[in-house]
N, C-alpha and C positions, 0 to 999 in steps of 0.2 A: 432605510432602517432594517429591512429584511436581512441584510448582510450581518448586522449585529445579532439579530435573533438566531441566524444560522450558526454563527460562531459560538454563541452561548449554548445552543442546543447540542452541538457536536461535543462540547465539553462535558455536559451532563449525561448525554446519551453516548456513553463510550464503552465498547465500540458501537458505532451505528452501522448495522449491516443492512445493505440495500440490495434487493434482487428485482430484476425486471425493469430497471431504470433505462437500459439501453433501447428497449422497445417502445419507449414513449415518443409519440410524435407531437410536434408543436401544433397548436390549434385549439379552438374552444372545446373542451371536454368537461365532463362532470366526474371528479374523483369521489368515490364513495367508500368510506372506511368505517371500521368498527370504532367504538368510542369508550375508552376506559379511564381517560385522564385528561387534565388540562394540557399535558405535554403532547397530546396526539397531533394537534394542528402544527406545532413547531416541528415535530418529528417528520411529518409529511413534507413540510416546506423545505427542511434541511436535506431530505432525501431526493428532492426533485432537481433536475438539471436547471441551471441558472436561467436559460432561455424560457423555460416554462414557469419557474418560480416567480419571476418578476411580473407575470401576467395573471397570477393566481389570486382569486378572492375567496377566502374561506368563509363559510357561514358561521356566525357566532350568535349564541342565544341573546336575543334583544333584551330580555328582562334581567340578564346578568351582566353582560359585557357593555351594554349601552344604557344602563340606568343612570349614569352620571356623565356629564360632558367630558370630564377629565379621563375617566376610564375609556370612553369611546375614542377620544383622540389618541390615547396610548395604543389601544388595540388596532386601530386603523394604521397608525404609523409603523408598527412593528410587523403586522401580518397582512395588512390590506383587506381586513375582514369587512363583511357587510352584515347588517342586523337581520336576524332571522327569527321571527316570532315562533314560539313553540306550537302554536295552534293556528289553524286556518291556512289559506293558500298564499298569503302575502309574501312569505319567504320564498316560495317556489316562483312566484311572479318576478320577484327581484332577481333571483338566480337566472331565470330565463332571459331577463333583460340584459344581464351581464354577458351571457352567452351570445346574444345577438350583437353585442359590442365587440365580440372577438376574444373575450376573456374566458379563462377556465375557472371553475368553482370547485370548492371542496365541501362535501356534505357528510354529516354523520346522521344517517337516517334513523338510528335508534332514538334520537331526540334528546337523550341525556346520557350521562356517563354510566357505564355498567358498575354495579355495586360489587360484583365478584369476579369480574374479568370475562365473563361469558358474553357472547354476542346475543343481544335481544332482538326481537322481531322488528323488521324495518317498517317504517311508515310508508304510505303509498306515494308520497310526494315525489320521490325519485322516479317512480314508475310513470308519473305524469310527465316529467321532463323527458324520459326515454320515449314516450309515445309522441312527444312533440318533435322528435328527431335528434335529440341530444345523444352524443357518443358518451358512453359510460365506461370509466376505468375503475374496476374494483380494486381495493387496497386492503391488505391485511396487516395489522399492527400487533406487536407483542413486546412486552417489557416496559412500555410507557407508564403502566400503572405503578411500577416500582420507582420510576423517576419522580412522579408527582401523584401519590395516592389521593383518592378522594377524601376530603376532610383535613388535609395537611395544608400548612401555610407556605412552606418552602420546598423547592425540589431537592433531590439528592441524585448522586451519580449511580447509573445502572446501565447495563447493555440493553439496546433496543434494536429490533429488526423491523424493517418495512419491506413488504413484498407487493409489487405491482402486478396485477393481472393483465390479460389481453383486453384491448379496447372492445367494447360491445355495442352493437346497434340492435334495436328491437323492432319487431313488427308492430305497427300502430294499431292493428286489430286486437292485440293482446291487451288484457286488462292491466291497469296499473298495479293492482294488488298481486297479480301473478308475477309481474316483472320484479316487484319489490321482493317477493319471496325468493325468486331465483337468484337475485343479486345478494340477498342475505346469505343464502347457502354458499355462494361462491366466496363471499368475504369470510365466512366461517372457515372454509378450506384454506384460504390464504393466510388467515390469522394462525391457524394450526401449523402451517408451513413456517411462518415467522417464528412461532414458538420453538419449533425444531431447530431453527438456526441458532437460537440462544442456547439450546442444550448442546449443540455441536457447532460452535462458531467456525466460520470459514475465514481463515487468515489469508491476508494478501501475501504475495511472493516476498515483498519487502519485510513484512512482519515475520514470516517464516525464516528468512535469511538472518534477521536480527536475533531471533530466538536461537538459531543454530550458532551464530557468532559468539553468543554468551555461554555456550555449552562447553563441557570438557571435550566433546567429540571434535569441535572446531580446533581446539588446541592440539589434539592428537593429529588431526588431518594436516594442519599447517606444519607441524614438526616433521611428520613422516614425508610430506611433500618436499620439504626443504632438504632433508637428508638425501632423498632419492635424486633430487634435481642436481645436487652437487656431484652425483656419481654418473647419472645417465639420463634422467627425465628431462625433456627439452623445455618445459614451461617454468619460468622463474617463479619464486615464491610470491613476489610482488603481485603477480597476476591473480593469485587467490586472495591475498591480504586486502587488496584495494576494495573490492565490492563488500567484503565483510566489514571493513572499516566504515563504509558508508552506512550500512545497515545497523551497526552498533558502534558509534563513535567512541563511546566510553571504553571499549575494549581494544581500540586501535593500537595502543602502545604495547599491551600484553601480546597481541597477535604479532606485532612487529618484532618484539623481543623473542618470541617463540620461533619465528621464522629465521631470525639471525642465529639463534642457538642451534637450530636444526641444520642450517646451512653450514655453519662452522663444524658441527659434528660430522656431517657428511664429508666435509673437506678433510678432516682428520683421518677418516676411514680411507678416503682416496689417497691420502699421503702415504699410507702404509700398505697399499695394495701391490706394489712392485710390478711384476710381470702381468698380473691380472689387470692392474691399472692401465698398462700399455694397451692391453686388448680392449678394455672399455673405451679408451681414448680413440682408438682406431675405428670403433663402431658406434660412437656416440651420435645420436641423431641430431641433425641441424647444426653440427659443428664442422666447419671446413678446415682443411689442412692449413690454410693461411691463418686461421684463428689460433691453432696450436702453435704455429711458428712464431707469431707475434707475441703470444703469452710467454713462451720460452725466452724470447729475446728480451722482453722487459724484465723478467725475473733474473736473467743472466747479467744484464747491464745495471739494474737498480736494486737487486736483491729483493727483500720482502716488500720494500716500498713500491715495487712494480705492481703489487696487488692493488694499490690505490688507483691504478688506471682502469681497473676492470669495470666498475659501476657505470661509467659513461662511454665505454668503448664499444659495447654491443657484443663483446666476446663473453661467452658463458663462463661462469665461475669454474666449472669442471675442467675447462681447458687449462686453467692454472693449477687446480688441485691435483689432477691426475699426473702432472709432470713436476710438481713442486719438490718432491723428495730428492731429485737430482741436483737441485740448486740452492735450496733453503734449509735452514734449521727448523725443527718443529715449532719451537717457541716463537720465532719471528713469523712463521707462516700463520699460526693461530692468532697472534696479536693483530697483524695487519689484515687478516681475513675478517676478524670481528669488526675492525674499524671500517673497512671498505664496505662490507655487506651491511653492517648495522646502519651506517649513515644513509645509504640509499633506501633501504627497506623502511626505516623509521620516517624518512622524508616523504616517501610515497604514502605510507599509512596516515601521516599527519595531514597531508594535502587532501586525501579522499575523506578523512574524518571531518575535516573542516567543511567540505562540500556536503557531507551528511548532515551536519548541524545547520548550515545556512539554508539548505533546501529541504529540511525535514518534512515540511507539509506537502511538498511536491512528490517526494520519492514514492509514497504508496501508489500513486497513479502511474508513474512512468518507469518504475524500477525494472520491469520486464523488458521494455523497449531499450532502456539504458544497457542492460546486460548484453542484448543482441548487438547494439552498436559498439559496445566495449570490446566484445570478442572480434568483431569485424576489424576495428581499428588496430587491435593488438596483432591480429593475423597479418594485416597489411604491413605494420611496422616490423614484425618478425621477418617477413619475406624480404623486405627492403634491406634489413640488416644482413641477412644471409647473402643476398646478391652483392652487397658492398664488400663482403669478405671472400668472395669466390675468386 
């Protein structure tokens, strides 16, 4: 049931910013966090890697969460919590037993939720566990109080940040009170860092790409890219449109239409360049003489319909556009250019947008790796195409 809790928590804690997660090692540790809300336990569970989350047992106030059999069953089912009395050492003893079993535990050493969001003095129980040899991982939370303020019945959506500190081990000669005070100071610093994350949220590459894809700047870039590609630039508009369509599927058709318009506009410019066009054709990068010859042959034999061969041939559009004036009318060139270019670019945008929708939960984690693989595969395909037309 923790999976259900994680899904619900990530919906309410949006965005959930997590820092320091990569440095967490598997094994019995004591997570020590500040406490301002009933959402704190859920936020820490959602922030942890699955391998650690499934072994975690959060401490839950026995007099509140375990005062009825039904509430106890629910809290155990969704969080795996164990009852922790507010006074005495029974809760610490239960926590120590869980550590001995190889499980990690989550403690809120303040003993109760903060009324104003500040971190209160830690009780010495966590120091006792540290003196017994437990590894302590301090955790700072911010934003959870806005998700589930003290005194409210239902949660609401708000951004939350969770910052994990470095694992700590303590000398058994030190007093539990001194250890608790040191951990309290460290959690205060981590909570302040978490609060800074909420003021200046760090967006993932996928989120930044999506935000850009929805901007006017993306429209301008796609248009200019497409115009220049029709004249000289070697990278097709599809190369740019595809990742933008993944990051912002709702903008895929707009981006594809812009790329088509830009490509045809560049083609019209190339159509009227005359001798300058001949010069560009002779020096266009990654366009071989065989490509120019085949494009000219298709237009000579089939007229404007020869342009329909371009999308699947591997021959750049510029090889057609820069030589089209000698064989085609402007009207036929524009009409068949729009059809040929538009069909391929829209198809590519639609396919990648579909992938963006189908895998939308996966992309934030793998988008950077995807871009690297995408560029490698594209470069390999481009090289193979050039070799085939040499």
